[in-house]
C-alpha positions in Angstrom: 68.3 15.2 43.1 69.3 12.1 41.2 67.2 9.9 43.4 64.1 11.7 42.2 62.5 13.8 44.9 61.9 17.0 42.9 58.2 18.0 43.0 57.2 14.8 44.8 54.5 14.6 47.4 55.3 13.3 51.0 52.1 11.7 52.2 52.9 8.4 53.8 56.1 6.5 54.8 54.7 3.6 52.8 55.6 5.6 49.7 59.3 5.5 50.4 61.9 2.8 50.1 64.7 2.3 52.7 67.2 3.7 50.2 65.1 6.9 49.8 64.8 7.3 53.6 68.6 6.8 54.0 69.1 9.5 51.3 66.9 11.9 53.2 68.6 11.2 56.5 72.0 11.7 54.9 70.9 15.1 53.5 69.6 16.1 56.9 73.0 15.4 58.4 74.6 17.5 55.7 72.2 20.3 56.4 72.2 20.1 60.2 74.9 22.8 60.6 72.5 25.2 59.0 69.8 24.3 61.5 71.9 25.9 64.3 72.4 29.6 64.9 75.0 31.3 62.8 75.5 29.4 59.5 73.1 30.4 56.7 72.0 29.1 53.4 70.2 30.5 50.4 69.3 27.3 48.7 65.5 28.1 48.9 65.9 31.9 48.2 62.8 33.1 46.4 60.8 30.0 47.4 57.6 30.1 49.4 56.1 27.5 51.7 52.4 27.6 52.7 51.7 26.1 56.1 48.0 25.0 56.2 47.3 23.8 59.7 43.7 23.0 60.5 44.6 21.2 63.7 46.7 22.5 66.6 50.5 22.2 66.3 53.5 23.8 67.8 56.6 21.8 66.9 55.6 20.7 63.5 54.4 24.0 62.2 57.3 26.0 63.8 60.0 23.6 62.7 58.8 23.7 59.1 58.8 27.5 59.3 62.3 27.5 60.8 63.5 25.0 58.3 62.3 27.1 55.4 63.8 30.3 56.8 67.1 28.7 57.6 67.3 27.9 53.9 66.5 31.4 52.8 62.8 30.9 51.9 59.6 32.6 53.0 56.5 31.2 54.8 52.7 31.8 54.5 50.7 30.6 57.5 47.0 29.6 57.7 46.4 28.3 61.2 42.6 27.6 61.3 39.5 27.2 59.2 38.1 30.3 60.9 40.9 32.4 59.4 40.4 31.2 55.9 37.6 31.0 53.2 36.8 27.5 54.5 34.8 29.4 57.2 32.6 30.6 54.3 32.1 27.1 53.0 35.0 26.7 50.6 36.2 23.1 50.3 39.7 21.9 51.2 40.2 20.9 47.6 39.4 24.5 46.3 41.6 26.0 49.1 44.5 23.8 48.0 44.0 24.6 44.3 44.1 28.3 45.1 47.0 28.3 47.5 49.1 26.1 45.3 49.2 29.0 42.9 50.7 31.2 45.6 53.6 29.0 46.8 56.2 26.4 45.9 55.2 23.7 48.5 52.3 23.1 50.8 52.5 21.6 54.3 49.1 20.4 55.4 47.8 19.3 58.8 44.2 18.2 58.9 41.9 16.3 61.3 40.5 13.9 58.6 42.3 10.8 57.5 43.2 10.9 53.8 43.0 14.7 53.6 46.7 15.0 52.6 46.4 12.6 49.7 43.3 14.3 48.5 45.1 17.6 48.6 48.0 16.2 46.6 45.6 15.3 43.9 44.4 18.9 43.7 47.7 20.7 44.1 50.0 22.1 41.4 53.0 21.9 43.9 54.3 19.3 46.3 52.2 18.6 49.4 53.8 17.4 52.6 51.5 15.6 55.1 52.0 17.1 58.5 49.5 14.8 60.1 46.1 13.7 58.8 43.7 12.5 61.5 44.8 9.1 62.8 46.6 8.3 59.5 50.2 9.3 58.8 52.8 11.8 59.8 55.8 11.0 57.6 58.2 13.9 58.5 57.8 13.0 62.2 58.8 9.5 61.3 61.8 10.8 59.4 63.0 12.9 62.4 62.4 10.0 64.7 64.6 7.8 62.5 67.2 10.5 62.4 67.1 10.8 66.2 67.5 7.0 66.5 70.5 7.1 64.2 72.1 9.9 66.1 71.3 8.8 69.6 71.2 5.0 69.3 71.5 2.9 66.1 69.1 1.7 63.4 71.1 -1.5 63.1 69.8 -4.3 65.3 67.2 -2.0 66.9 64.8 -3.1 69.5 62.1 -0.5 70.3 59.0 -0.3 72.4 56.2 1.8 71.2 54.2 2.8 74.2 50.8 4.3 74.9 48.2 5.2 72.3 48.8 2.8 69.5 45.2 3.0 68.2 44.9 6.6 67.3 48.6 7.6 67.3 49.5 8.5 63.7 53.1 9.0 64.8 53.5 5.3 65.8 51.6 4.1 62.8 54.1 5.8 60.4 57.1 4.8 62.5 56.2 1.1 62.7 56.0 0.9 58.9 59.4 2.6 58.5 61.1 0.5 61.3 60.0 -2.6 59.5 62.3 -1.6 56.6 65.2 -1.7 59.0 64.4 -5.1 60.5 63.7 -3.7 64.0 62.2 -5.8 66.8 59.1 -3.8 67.7 57.3 -4.2 71.1 53.7 -2.8 71.1 52.9 -1.7 74.6 49.4 -0.4 75.3 46.2 -1.0 77.2 43.7 -3.3 75.5 41.5 -0.4 74.4 44.4 1.3 72.6 46.1 -1.5 70.8 47.5 -1.1 67.3 44.7 -1.6 64.8 44.5 -5.1 63.4 44.7 -3.8 59.9 48.0 -2.1 60.5 49.4 -5.1 62.3 48.4 -7.3 59.3 50.1 -4.9 56.9 53.3 -4.9 59.1 53.3 -8.7 59.4 52.9 -9.0 55.6 55.9 -6.7 55.3 57.9 -9.1 57.6 57.7 -7.1 60.8 58.9 -8.6 64.0 56.1 -7.7 66.5 55.3 -8.5 70.1 52.4 -7.2 72.1 52.2 -6.6 75.9 50.3 -4.4 78.2 53.1 -4.3 80.8 55.8 -1.7 80.3 58.0 -3.3 82.9 58.3 -6.3 80.5 60.3 -4.2 78.0 62.3 -1.5 79.8 65.3 -3.7 80.5 65.5 -5.2 77.0 65.0 -2.4 74.5 67.4 0.2 73.1 64.6 2.8 72.5 61.6 3.4 74.6 59.2 5.5 72.5 56.5 7.1 74.7 53.3 8.7 73.4 50.5 10.5 75.2 46.9 9.3 75.4 45.2 11.6 73.0 42.1 13.0 74.7 41.0 14.8 71.5 40.6 11.5 69.7 38.0 10.2 72.1 34.3 10.8 71.5 33.3 9.7 75.0 35.2 11.3 78.0 34.4 8.2 80.1 36.4 6.0 77.7 39.3 8.4 77.9 39.2 8.4 81.7 39.5 4.6 81.6 43.0 4.7 79.9 44.3 8.2 80.9 47.6 7.8 82.8 48.0 4.1 81.8 51.8 4.5 81.6 54.1 6.9 83.4 57.8 6.6 83.3 59.8 7.9 86.3 63.5 8.0 87.0 63.1 5.2 89.6 61.7 2.9 86.9 64.9 3.2 84.8 67.2 1.4 87.2 67.0 -1.8 85.1 67.3 0.0 81.8 70.4 -0.6 79.7 73.1 2.1 79.9 72.5 3.1 76.3 68.7 2.9 76.3 67.1 6.2 75.1 63.7 7.6 75.8 61.9 9.3 72.9 58.6 11.1 72.7 57.0 13.1 69.8 55.7 15.7 72.3 53.7 17.3 73.7 53.8 15.1 76.8 51.2 15.3 79.5 52.1 13.1 82.5 53.5 10.0 80.8 57.1 11.1 81.4 57.9 12.5 84.9 60.0 15.6 85.0 62.7 13.8 86.9 63.4 11.7 83.8 64.5 14.9 82.0 67.8 14.9 83.9 68.7 11.3 83.2 71.1 10.2 80.5 68.2 8.3 78.8 66.1 11.4 77.9 66.6 12.5 74.3 63.1 13.9 73.5 64.1 17.5 73.4 67.0 16.9 71.1 64.6 14.7 69.1 62.4 17.7 68.7 65.2 19.8 67.4 66.1 17.2 64.8 62.8 18.1 63.1 64.5 21.2 61.8 67.4 19.6 59.8 65.1 16.7 58.6 62.5 19.1 57.3 65.2 21.3 55.8 66.3 18.1 53.9 62.8 17.3 52.7 62.2 20.9 51.5 65.5 21.2 49.8 65.0 17.9 48.0 61.5 18.8 46.9 61.9 22.3 45.7 65.6 23.3 46.0 68.7 22.9 44.0 71.9 21.2 45.0 74.3 23.4 47.0 
C-alpha cells in the first residue's frame, strides 16, 4: 500500500504514472495464481463490491465479479436503469450516494462521458470507471498492458490500433498509457473513424510517436502487436453512416503470412467480423488469454484500493 492506492478512484489512465501502472501490473502477476481454479484468498473477506452497469457488458462485469469473489469478497449487481430507482427519476448522483453506503467499492459503467468522475465526486467509497461513453476504460487498459507484458514486451513496442479510433474508449485509454512506455503507435482506421484531433494533440504533447494510415497491410509486417477493435454500431446515430464503415477491416489467417513470428493479435472483445475464426488457431491469437487477464488485473486493483497486504 506504500504507493498510495487505498481509497483512490480509478477514472482515467491519465491519473496514473508509469511507476504506478508498473506497481499494479506486478501486483496482478502476484495474484494471478488466485485467478485460476483451486488456490483461494481471503484478502477481501467481508468487503462488498457494487457493480453498477447501465450499459451492456459481459467480460468487464463478470471479471470484476470473479475478481472480487476470488479474493473472498461479495458482489451486489445493478444491471440496468430499469431495475433501479433511476427508472423512477432518481439521478445517478443520488444513486451513487446511496449505494456507496452499502459497499466498499463501486464499479460503474455508464453511456455518458464523464459519468464516472461525477460519481467519484458523490461517493464515499472508491469508484472504478468500467467505461463511460466514448471516454475512458482504465482497467481494460491495465489488462491490455498486462497482456502485452505477458505475450510480447512493453519495451521497444510497436503497436497498431485498428478500427474504431473515434468512439473506442478502449483505444483512447490505451494510447495514453502506451505513450508512457515510449511505444511506436500506428493509428489504422477509415477517415470517418480517425482518432479525435483533441486526443492526438494530447498524445503529441506527451511525446507520443504516432503514425496514421488507412491501410492495414501497411503495418501487419512491422508491428509486434496488432490491436483490433470492432466498429461500434451503438455509437452511430445514423445507420447509413455505420453501413459506410462496417467491415472496414477484417483479419484472416491468410493475411498473416507476412507477420513477424512473435507478432500477437489482441482484441478487447466482443468481436463481430473483424477477426475471422481461422485466426483463432494461429500462434498470433492471444485475445482469449487477454480476456482472462482481466481477472488478475482487477483483483490487483481491488486489493490495492480496499484490501490489506497478504
